[in-house]
LOLOZA-899024 format. One record per residue: residue in one letter; x, y, z of N, C-alpha, C, CB in turn. Coordinates in steps of 0.2 Angstrom, whole numbers, padded with zeros to 4 digits, always signed. Glycine has a CB too. Example, Ala and Ser with C-alpha at 12.3 -4.5 7.8 and 13.67 -1.06 7.14 Angstrom:
# LOLOZA-899024
a+0066-0028+0039+0062-0022+0039+0066-0016+0039+0057-0022+0045;s+0064-0011+0035+0068-0005+0036+0064+0000+0039+0070-0003+0029;
***
This chain:
# LOLOZA-899024
m-0070-0016+0011-0067-0010+0014-0073-0006+0017-0063-0007+0008;i-0079-0004+0013-0084-0001+0016-0087-0005+0022-0089+0000+0011;l-0089-0011+0020-0091-0015+0025-0087-0016+0032-0092-0022+0023;l-0081-0016+0031-0077-0016+0037-0078-0009+0041-0068-0017+0035;q-0078-0004+0037-0079+0003+0040-0086+0003+0044-0078+0010+0034;n-0091+0000+0040-0098+0000+0044-0097-0004+0050-0104-0002+0040;d-0094-0010+0050-0093-0014+0056-0089-0010+0061-0089-0020+0055;a-0085-0006+0060-0080-0003+0065-0085+0002+0068-0074+0002+0062;q-0089+0007+0063-0094+0011+0066-0099+0007+0071-0098+0015+0061;l-0101+0001+0070-0106-0002+0073-0103-0003+0080-0108-0008+0070;k-0097-0006+0080-0094-0008+0086-0092-0002+0090-0088-0012+0085;i-0090+0004+0088-0088+0011+0092-0095+0012+0095-0085+0019+0086;l-0101+0013+0091-0107+0014+0094-0109+0009+0099-0112+0015+0090;n-0109+0003+0098-0110-0002+0104-0106+0000+0110-0109-0009+0101;e-0099+0001+0109-0095+0003+0115-0097+0009+0118-0089+0004+0112;e-0100+0014+0115-0102+0019+0117-0108+0019+0122-0104+0023+0112;v-0113+0015+0119-0119+0014+0122-0117+0011+0129-0123+0009+0118;m-0113+0005+0129-0111+0001+0135-0108+0006+0140-0106-0005+0133;s-0104+0011+0138-0100+0016+0142-0105+0020+0145-0095+0019+0137;l-0110+0023+0142-0115+0027+0144-0119+0023+0150-0119+0028+0139;r-0121+0018+0148-0126+0014+0153-0121+0012+0159-0129+0007+0149;e-0115+0011+0159-0111+0009+0164-0111+0016+0169-0105+0006+0162;r-0109+0021+0166-0108+0027+0169-0115+0030+0173-0105+0032+0163;h-0121+0029+0169-0127+0030+0172-0128+0025+0178-0131+0029+0167;q-0126+0019+0178-0127+0015+0184-0123+0017+0190-0126+0007+0183;k-0117+0018+0188-0112+0021+0194-0115+0027+0196-0104+0023+0192;i-0116+0033+0193-0118+0039+0196-0125+0037+0200-0119+0044+0190;t-0130+0033+0197-0136+0031+0201-0134+0028+0207-0140+0027+0197;a-0129+0023+0207-0127+0020+0213-0124+0025+0219-0123+0015+0210;q-0120+0028+0216-0115+0033+0220-0122+0038+0224-0109+0039+0215;l-0126+0041+0220-0130+0045+0224-0136+0042+0227-0134+0050+0219;s-0137+0036+0226-0142+0032+0231-0139+0030+0237-0144+0026+0228;n-0132+0030+0237-0127+0028+0244-0128+0034+0248-0119+0027+0242;e-0129+0041+0246-0129+0047+0249-0136+0050+0249-0124+0051+0247;p-0141+0049+0255-0148+0050+0255-0148+0058+0254-0152+0048+0261;g-0144+0061+0257-0144+0068+0258-0143+0071+0251-0140+0071+0263;v-0138+0069+0248-0135+0071+0241-0141+0071+0236-0128+0067+0237;f-0144+0064+0237-0149+0062+0233-0156+0067+0233-0151+0056+0234;l-0157+0070+0238-0163+0074+0239-0161+0081+0236-0165+0075+0247;i-0155+0083+0237-0153+0090+0234-0153+0090+0226-0145+0092+0237;y-0150+0085+0224-0149+0084+0216-0154+0080+0213-0143+0080+0215;a-0160+0078+0215-0164+0075+0212-0168+0077+0205-0169+0074+0217;k-0168+0084+0205-0169+0086+0198-0164+0086+0193-0171+0093+0199;t-0157+0087+0196-0152+0085+0192-0151+0078+0189-0147+0087+0195;i-0152+0073+0194-0152+0067+0192-0157+0065+0187-0153+0064+0197;i-0163+0067+0188-0169+0066+0182-0167+0069+0176-0176+0068+0184;r-0164+0075+0176-0162+0078+0170-0156+0074+0167-0160+0085+0171;l-0151+0071+0171-0146+0068+0168-0149+0061+0165-0141+0067+0173;e-0153+0058+0168-0156+0051+0166-0160+0053+0160-0161+0048+0172;d-0164+0058+0159-0167+0059+0154-0161+0060+0147-0173+0065+0155;e-0156+0064+0149-0151+0066+0144-0148+0059+0142-0146+0071+0147;i-0146+0054+0147-0144+0048+0145-0148+0044+0141-0143+0044+0151;r-0155+0044+0142-0159+0040+0138-0160+0043+0131-0165+0040+0141;k-0160+0049+0130-0160+0052+0124-0153+0051+0120-0161+0059+0124;i-0148+0051+0123-0142+0049+0120-0142+0041+0118-0136+0050+0125;g-0144+0037+0123-0145+0030+0121-0150+0029+0115-0148+0027+0126;a-0155+0032+0116-0160+0032+0110-0157+0034+0103-0167+0037+0112;q-0153+0039+0103-0149+0041+0097-0144+0037+0094-0146+0048+0099;v-0141+0034+0100-0136+0029+0097-0139+0023+0095-0133+0027+0102;n-0145+0021+0098-0148+0014+0095-0152+0016+0089-0154+0011+0101;k-0154+0022+0087-0155+0024+0080-0150+0024+0076-0157+0031+0080;w-0144+0027+0077-0139+0026+0073-0136+0019+0071-0134+0030+0076;i-0136+0014+0076-0135+0008+0075-0140+0005+0070-0134+0004+0082;r-0146+0007+0072-0151+0003+0066-0150+0006+0059-0160+0004+0068;e-0148+0012+0059-0147+0015+0052-0141+0012+0050-0147+0021+0052;l-0136+0012+0053-0130+0008+0051-0131+0002+0048-0124+0007+0056;t-0135-0002+0052-0137-0009+0050-0140-0010+0044-0142-0012+0055;e-0144-0005+0043-0149-0005+0036-0144-0003+0031-0156+0001+0037;i-0139+0002+0032-0134+0004+0027-0130-0002+0026-0130+0009+0029;s-0128-0006+0030-0123-0011+0030-0127-0017+0025-0122-0014+0036;k-0133-0018+0027-0137-0023+0023-0138-0021+0016-0144-0025+0026;a-0140-0015+0015-0140-0012+0008-0133-0012+0004-0143-0005+0009;r-0128-0010+0008-0122-0011+0004-0120-0018+0002-0115-0007+0008;t-0121-0022+0006-0120-0030+0005-0124-0031+0000-0122-0034+0011;k-0130-0030-0001-0135-0032-0007-0132-0029-0013-0142-0030-0006;l-0130-0022-0013-0127-0019-0019-0120-0023-0020-0126-0011-0018;e-0116-0025-0016-0110-0028-0018-0112-0035-0021-0106-0029-0011;v-0117-0038-0019-0118-0044-0022-0121-0043-0029-0124-0048-0017;q-0125-0038-0030-0128-0036-0036-0122-0035-0041-0132-0030-0035;f-0117-0031-0039-0111-0029-0043-0107-0036-0045-0106-0024-0039;i-0106-0040-0040-0103-0046-0042-0107-0050-0047-0103-0051-0036;c-0113-0050-0047-0117-0053-0051-0117-0050-0059-0123-0052-0049;l-0117-0043-0058-0117-0040-0065-0110-0040-0067-0119-0032-0066;r-0104-0040-0063-0098-0042-0066-0097-0049-0069-0093-0041-0060;s-0100-0053-0066-0100-0060-0069-0104-0060-0075-0103-0065-0064;d-0110-0056-0076-0114-0056-0082-0110-0053-0088-0120-0052-0082;i-0106-0048-0086-0102-0044-0091-0097-0049-0094-0099-0038-0089;r-0093-0053-0089-0088-0058-0091-0091-0063-0096-0084-0061-0086;l-0097-0065-0094-0101-0070-0098-0102-0067-0105-0107-0071-0095;s-0105-0061-0105-0106-0057-0112-0100-0056-0115-0109-0051-0112;t-0094-0055-0112-0088-0054-0116-0086-0060-0119-0083-0051-0111;v-0087-0066-0116-0085-0072-0118-0090-0074-0124-0085-0076-0113;d-0096-0073-0123-0101-0073-0129-0098-0069-0135-0108-0071-0127;i-0097-0063-0133-0094-0059-0140-0088-0062-0143-0092-0052-0139;e-0084-0064-0139-0077-0067-0142-0079-0073-0146-0072-0070-0135;m-0084-0077-0143-0085-0084-0147-0089-0081-0153-0089-0089-0143;a-0094-0076-0153-0097-0075-0160-0092-0072-0164-0103-0069-0158;n-0087-0068-0162-0082-0065-0167-0078-0071-0170-0076-0061-0163;m-0077-0077-0165-0073-0081-0168-0078-0086-0173-0070-0085-0163;d-0084-0086-0172-0089-0089-0177-0089-0086-0183-0096-0090-0174;i-0090-0079-0182-0090-0075-0188-0083-0076-0193-0092-0066-0186;d-0078-0076-0189-0071-0077-0193-0072-0084-0197-0065-0077-0188;r-0074-0089-0193-0074-0096-0196-0079-0097-0202-0076-0101-0191;i-0084-0092-0201-0089-0092-0206-0087-0089-0213-0094-0088-0204;e-0083-0083-0211-0080-0080-0217-0074-0084-0220-0077-0073-0215;l-0070-0087-0216-0065-0092-0219-0069-0097-0223-0061-0094-0213;n-0074-0101-0221-0077-0106-0224-0080-0103-0231-0082-0108-0219;y-0083-0097-0230-0086-0094-0237-0080-0093-0241-0090-0087-0236;r-0074-0090-0239-0069-0089-0244-0067-0095-0247-0064-0085-0242;q-0066-0101-0243-0064-0107-0245-0069-0110-0250-0063-0111-0240;l-0075-0109-0249-0081-0112-0254-0081-0107-0261-0089-0112-0251;w-0080-0101-0260-0079-0096-0265-0073-0098-0270-0079-0089-0263;n-0068-0099-0267-0061-0101-0270-0062-0108-0274-0055-0101-0264;d-0066-0112-0270-0066-0119-0273-0071-0119-0279-0069-0124-0268;f-0075-0115-0279-0080-0113-0284-0077-0110-0290-0085-0107-0281;l-0073-0105-0289-0069-0101-0294-0065-0107-0297-0066-0095-0291;y-0061-0111-0293-0056-0116-0296-0060-0121-0300-0052-0119-0291;n-0066-0123-0298-0069-0128-0301-0072-0125-0307-0073-0131-0297;n-0075-0119-0307-0078-0116-0312-0072-0114-0319-0081-0109-0309;n-0067-0112-0316-0061-0111-0321-0059-0117-0324-0056-0108-0319;s-0058-0123-0320-0055-0129-0323-0060-0131-0327-0054-0135-0318;n-0067-0131-0327-0072-0133-0331-0072-0129-0338-0079-0133-0328;n-0071-0123-0337-0071-0118-0343-0065-0119-0347-0072-0111-0340;s-0060-0121-0344-0053-0122-0347-0054-0128-0351-0048-0123-0342;e-0057-0134-0348-0057-0140-0351-0063-0140-0357-0059-0146-0345;f-0068-0135-0357-0072-0134-0362-0068-0130-0368-0079-0132-0360;v-0065-0125-0366-0062-0122-0371-0056-0126-0375-0060-0116-0368;s-0053-0130-0371-0048-0134-0374-0050-0140-0378-0043-0136-0368;n-0057-0141-0377-0060-0146-0381-0062-0144-0387-0065-0148-0377;d-0063-0136-0387-0066-0133-0393-0060-0131-0398-0069-0127-0392;n-0054-0131-0394-0049-0129-0398-0046-0136-0402-0043-0126-0394;n-0046-0141-0398-0045-0148-0401-0048-0149-0407-0045-0153-0397;s-0055-0148-0407-0060-0150-0412-0058-0146-0418-0067-0149-0410;n-0056-0140-0417-0054-0136-0424-0049-0139-0427-0053-0129-0422;
***
């Protein structure tokens, strides 16, 4: 969305530069076709040309800045995509670790229950043998 906005801004600025250049060419052509008018308005023409150059320079500066901003935003978006991917991988790793912990606890309980069962059955056999010998 932001990149589309930057692209739209670049397009508008490029169109504005082209419009200003076309207007400058038309005005210059018009004035050069009328020699008497050109002499009268020479200072005005020079001032207008300077103003147009300044505007063109400012627009070019904005275009460069927007291009840099667009590149930086693209870089940030790529970094965010990578970070999002890393987060997802970390989440999967955590879920797998939890499953491993659950499995370890289950195995431990099973081993402990087996140990208790075997220990009780051995003790009861021993006790029963003692009872039989009496």
